[in-house]
N, C-alpha and C positions, 0 to 999 in steps of 0.2 A: 233286512239284514245290516249288523252291524262289524264295522271295519273298521283297522286301525291303521293313524298317521303313523307314518314313516318315513325322514327325511334320508336321504340315503346323498345324498353334495353336497354343495351351492358356490353359486358363480354370480358375481355379481359387483359393482363398482364400490359400493357401501355398507363397511357392514354393519355400521352406528343404527343407520338406515332398517337394515335385513335385519336388526337383532328386535329394534323395533314393533316392526309388524311382527316377530313372531309374538313377542311377548304382548300386544296386545289380543293376539288370536286367544294363547294359552292360557294369559293372566301368571304370565309370569315375571319377577323383576330384569330389569331391564342387565341385570351385573349376573344373569343365570341364561337368558335368552345369547345376551355375549359369549360368552359360554359355549351356549350350543351350534351355536353358525363359525364358531371357531371351529368343534370337533367335526360338524358335516366339512366340512374347507375340505379337511382334509383326508375324505371319502370312510368321515368311521361314525356309522348310520346314529338315528335317534330314532326313538318310538314317544306317544303320548303313550303316555301311562295307560285312558280313561277308552276303549270304543266306542266309535260314530258311529246315527245312524247310515244309511246311507246316502243319502238328501246332504248334508249337510260334514259327509267326507266328500262326496263329489268338491259340494263349495266351498273349501277346504284347500280340498285339491287343486282348484281354479288359482284361486288369489295367492296361494306360497310360491303356483308356478312360476307368478308375476314380477316375484320379486328375487327373484334367480334359483328358488329349493330345485331341486326331481324328488318330487313328491312321489310313495308309493303305498298306493290302500291297501292290506293288511283285510282278507275277512277276519272274520274267527270262528266261519264254521267254517271249513277247508273244502264243505261237500256243494256249496254253492261256491268257491269261490270265480266259473266260467261267468256270472252274474257280470262280476265288476269288468265283465265285452262291451256293456251300457255304456258306459264315458265314452265309447270312443266314436256315440252313435251322437253326430251334431246336432237330430230333434231333440237325443232326449238332455245334451244338454245346455240345449235354449230353456225346455221344458224344467228341466230339475232344478234349474240358477233361487225362481219364485223369487216371492217377495225377499223375504226369511233371508235366504242366501244373499242375496241382492243388496238391502239391507247392515248384516253385517261388512261387505264388501267395504259399502258404503262408509261406513262408520270409521272403517278400520283406515282408508283414506282418511279422511275431515278429523281421525283422532290427533292429539296433540301431545306435549311432554305432562306426561305421569307426573314430572318427581316434583318438590314443595316448595319452589322459588317464591319470591315476596307476590311478581305477577299473578302466580297459581294463589296466593295463601290471600290474598290483599280483598279481604270480603267476602272474595269465592262467586264474584257478581255473574261472570256470563252461565252457571250454572239456575239461572233463574230463565236463560232462555232454553231450555230444557223443553220438547213438547210434553205436553197432557199425555198420562198414559195413553188413552187410549187410541192415539194417534200412531203408537209405536206399532212394530212389528213384527209381531210371533209365535213363535212355532207351534203350530197341533199339538193340541194332547190327546191322545187316541181314547176313548172307550170302552172302559172293559170290565171283566171281572171285580168287582171289589178285592181292594187288598188295604191290609193293617200294616204301614209303616210305623213305628218303637223306635222315642226317644229313651237312649241314655245315657245314667254320666258315670264316669268307671273315677270321676277325681276322688280323692284320700285324705284327710283333712290333716293329717299328720306330713304327709308330703306338701300341701298347701300353708302347709305350717312355717315351711322352714323356708318357705322363698319366702312369705312373710317377715320372718323375725328377720332374715337377711336386708332382706330394705326395710324394714324400720331401721336394723342400726345404721346403714346408708343414706334412711335421708337426714338420721340423729350429723352425722359424721358429714354431709353434705354441706345443712343448715335449710334440710329442706325442697332443692333441685333433684336429689334422685326421684323427688319422692310421682313424676313423673314415667321413669323408667319400674318403678315401683307398679303403678298401676297400669304399665300396658304387660310386666312377668304375669298377676295374678289375671290380666281378663286373657292372657293367649293361655294361660291353667286349664282359666274353668271354660274355655272354647273347649279346644282340642281335644278336653278328656272328653268331651260332649255329643255322642253321634246321631246318624237318621239314617234307620236303616242300614246301620252296621258302617256308614264310611261319618270319617270322621269332621269335625269344622275344622279349619285354621283359623289363624290367625293375623296380619301381617303389618300390625303396624310398630310404633318403633317409638320411645322412648324421646329420643331427636325430634319426633313430629311433631309434638302434643308442649314440650321447651318449647320450641318456636312459637308455635300457634300464640301459645300464653306469655309468651317475653314479646310477642309483638302486641297483644290486645293491651298487658298491660300501658304499654308505651302509648296506645290512644285510648286507654284512661285516662293516663297520665297530659294531655296534652289536653284534651274535656276537660278536665279537673282547671287546669289551666285556663285556661280559653272562660268555665265558667268565673274562676275569683276578677282574673278583667273584664266577664261583661259585667260584675258586682261592682266595681269598683268603679268605671264607667259610668254604673247610671245611678254610682251611691247608695250607701247606705243603708236606706229604706228597700232597693230592687234585692236582694239576699230572701224575701218571704215570697216574690215570684219564681227568681232565675236554678231558685235549690229545687221547688217541688218541680220546676217546670225539665231539666233536668233528669227529675227519678222518676217524672211519666216516659220521660223521652228511653228511657233502660228497658223499665216495662214493658214497652210494646215493643225493644227489640228484642225481647228473650224471646219469645218462639223464634225471634230471623236465628236466632245463639239457637235456636234447640235443632231448629234445619237443620245448618252447616254440621251441626256434631252427629247429628242423626248421619248425615251421606258420609261423613268420616267413616263412622261406625258400620256399615254397611257390604261401603268398597274394600274397607280392611279383612270383612268374614268374605270366607271361599267352605262350600264343600263340593266337594266333585271337582277339583280349581275350575270351577264359576262361581266368581263373582259376584255377591249383592252389590241393590245399587238402591237410592229414594232418592227419584224425581218428581217429587213436591214443591214448587214454591215457597221462593222468604216473605213475600210480599204480599201470598194468597194463606199462610201457616195466621199472618199477622190479624187479615180483616177476619180470618174463623178465628184466633182468639178475644182478638178486639170486640167482636158483635156477641161471641158468646159469653162475655162479662158483662157488654152493657145487657145484653134482654136476661141476662144472669138477675141481674143485680136487679132490674125491674121490677119481674115475675115475681119475687121474692123469694129465688132456688126456685120457682118451677120452672122455668127452660132448663134445670141442669140435665135433665138426662137426655134432651136432644142433644145437646151442647158434647156430651160424651160420645154420643155415637156421631155426631157429623165429624171431630179434630179424629176419630179411631179412626170412620170413614177417608179422613186422610191422610193421614199417621202408613194408614194399612196398603191404602187405593194406590198409595205412590212409591211401594216400597218392591222392589224386583227381584230373580232369582233368577242368573242369565239376560235373556231377553222375554224370561213372561213375567206376567204380574199378579198380585195375587192381590184378593178382592176384597171388598167385606159389605154384609151385605144385612147386616143391627140398624134398626130404628129407634129415634125414643120413646115413641108409643109403646116402646115393647116393655119396656125399663121402669116406664113411666108408674105402675102402680105398685113396684120393687123399691121404688127408691122413696115414696111419701112414707112406706110402714119400718124402710130401715130412719128415718128422719122421725117420728111417733117415736118408736124406741128408743132411738139414741138415750134420751134420758132417764124415763127408767132402765135402761139395760148397764147405768155409765157408760155408754161406749163399747161397752163388750160384743156388739152386734155389729161389732167393724167387718173380724172378720168371715160373718158369712155373709155381708153384702160386698167384700173382694170376693168372695171364695166366686157367689152369682155369678160376678158381673164376669172374674175369668171364664166362667165355664161361656157364659154368654155368647163374647167376642169372640173367647176359640172359637164356638160355636159357629159360629158369624163371620170367622176371615179362611178363605177356601184359595187354593190352589192348581188350577187347573178344570181338572171336572172333580177332586177330592174338598173334604173340607175339613178341620181339626176338628179335635177333642178331649174337654178338657174335664178330671172326674170328678174332682175333686172336693169337697163338702164341708161347709159351716166349720162343724166341729175335727176334723183334721188340720183345715187352717187354723180355725184355733189352739190347734196341739204344739204347732209349729212353732208358730211365732211364738208361742208360752214359754216352750219348750226353748230357741235360741233365747230369750229377756234373762231364763232364768241360770242358761251357761255361761253370757255376758258378763253377770250379776258375778257368778258365783269363781270366775277364774278372774274376773279383774280387765275383762279385756281378751284376755288371753284365747280365748277361744274363738273367736272371729272365724278363724281357717277352717274352723267344724261347721260352723256353723250357716258359714257361709257354701261348705260343699252339700249342710242341710237342705239350704236352698234348691239348690241346683237337683239336687238327687230326690225333692218333693216334687218340680218342676217332672223332670223327665219319668221320671214312679204315674204322674196323672196323665201328660202328654201324651198323645198318638195323632196321627195321618191315615186319613180313611177318603178312598177314593182309589180311583185310575192312571197311571202316571206311570212313565216312562221316561227317564231322568237322562238316557241318551238324547232325545228330545230338544233336550235345554239348553242353548250354545252360549258362549259369551259374547256380552254385548257390558266390556266396558266403560263402566263413567269415574270421570276424574273428580276429588276433593280436593280440597286444601285443609288444615285444619284449626285457623283461625278462631273459629265459634267452640271447638271442641277447645279450647285451649281458654276460651271466653265463660264458655258455664264452669272449669273449673276457677277462675277466678274471681269469678260471682258464686262457688259457691252452690252451684244451680242444679237438682239432679235432675237426669236423663230416663222422665214420666213419662207416659202418652193415655195416661189412663186407661 
C-alpha cells in the first residue's frame, strides 16, 4: 500500500536544523525546506507530491517525528486506510525499520552541509571515503511481469536556439564569464525535456557553482605553474626538459580524478521523481584503472583495449546510484574483442567510415549490459542509423555555419530517446532518497582543460 507524507505542524527549537533534515529527506533546496518549515509551523499542512510504499513511509514518519514534525500518512487507496493502524504496533515498528530505513536515518543524521564552501569544494577529498557500492543498503526491488519503460525527448530546436542565441550574446558581452550560466541553461533544457516513463528529469546545478569551481581550479593551475617555474630556476636551465614533462604527466594522471568529481557533480544535480542520482566511485580507483588500462593497451599494441573499455564502463556504471539503489554492468572485454579487431581491420579500407557502426555496436552492448533492479536497458540503433544521424548533423553545421547547433543537439537527444528503453519489473516507489553531496572544482577543472566528459 502506498501512502502520502503530510506534514501538519512543526514545533522545535532550531528552524535551520529542521529545514536541513527536511531537505535531506526530500531532495529540496535549503530555501525551499525553510519555507515549508515556516508554513507547517503556522499549522498549514504540506504534502510530498509522490506517494511512498508503507515501509519507507513508516521510516520517514518515525524520523521526521523525532525532528518535531507532526506527520500524517495518507493512504492512496481509501479502502485500505485502516491498515495504517499497523504502524501503532510496536512489534511492526521495530521490524519495519529494516536496514534500509536505518541507513536512511543514519545518513540523514550524519549528513553535512550541502553548500559549496571552499572546505566542501577543495578537491572533494571526503568523497574518497564513501564505502563501495556492494556495502550499501539497497531497497528490495520486486520481480514480476516484464514492463517496457520508454524514454522521450520533447525539446524543440527553435526553443533551444533562442536560449543559445541569448547565451552567446551574453557570453560575448561578459568576455566569456557568462559561459558557465550558458552551459547550465542548455543542460537544464535538455534534461528537463527528457522523460523516463512519463516522469521528467530535473537539473539543479547553477552557473555560479561552475564559475566558482573553474575560478578555484584556475588559481590552482597558476600556483602549480609558478611552482614549476620556480623549480626550473632553482635547478638551472637544463631542468626544463625534466620539469615540464613531469608536470604534464601529473596533469594526465589527474584527469581521471577530475572526471570522477565532474561526474559526481552532474549526477547529484540530476533528479527524477524528486530522487537524486549520485556517483560513489573513488578517485584513486579511477586513476589506477586508467593508468593500468593505458599501460596494458600500450604494451599489448592495442589488444587490451576492449578489456579496458569493459573495465572502466563497469567502474562508471557500477558506482552510479539512483536514490538508494545502484546500477550494475555485466559486460566483459572478451565479448567485444572480435568486434574490435574487425573494426580495426576495416578502419583503413573504409577510411574511418566504419566508426558509426562501431559506436552503434558499443552503445547496444553497453546499454544491454546495464541493469537496474531486475531489469536492463535496451538500445536499438544500427550502424546505418548512427551514420545518418552524424552525417546529417555535419551537414546542418556546415550549411548553417554552426547556427544549427541547437537542432543538432535536439536531434542527438531525440535519437537517444527513440532507441533507448528499459525492460524489467521495477517499483519506482521503492527507491528512496539517499543524498550524496558534491563540490564543483572538478567540473570547473574539466572546463578549464577543455576535457570532454566521456566514459566510453
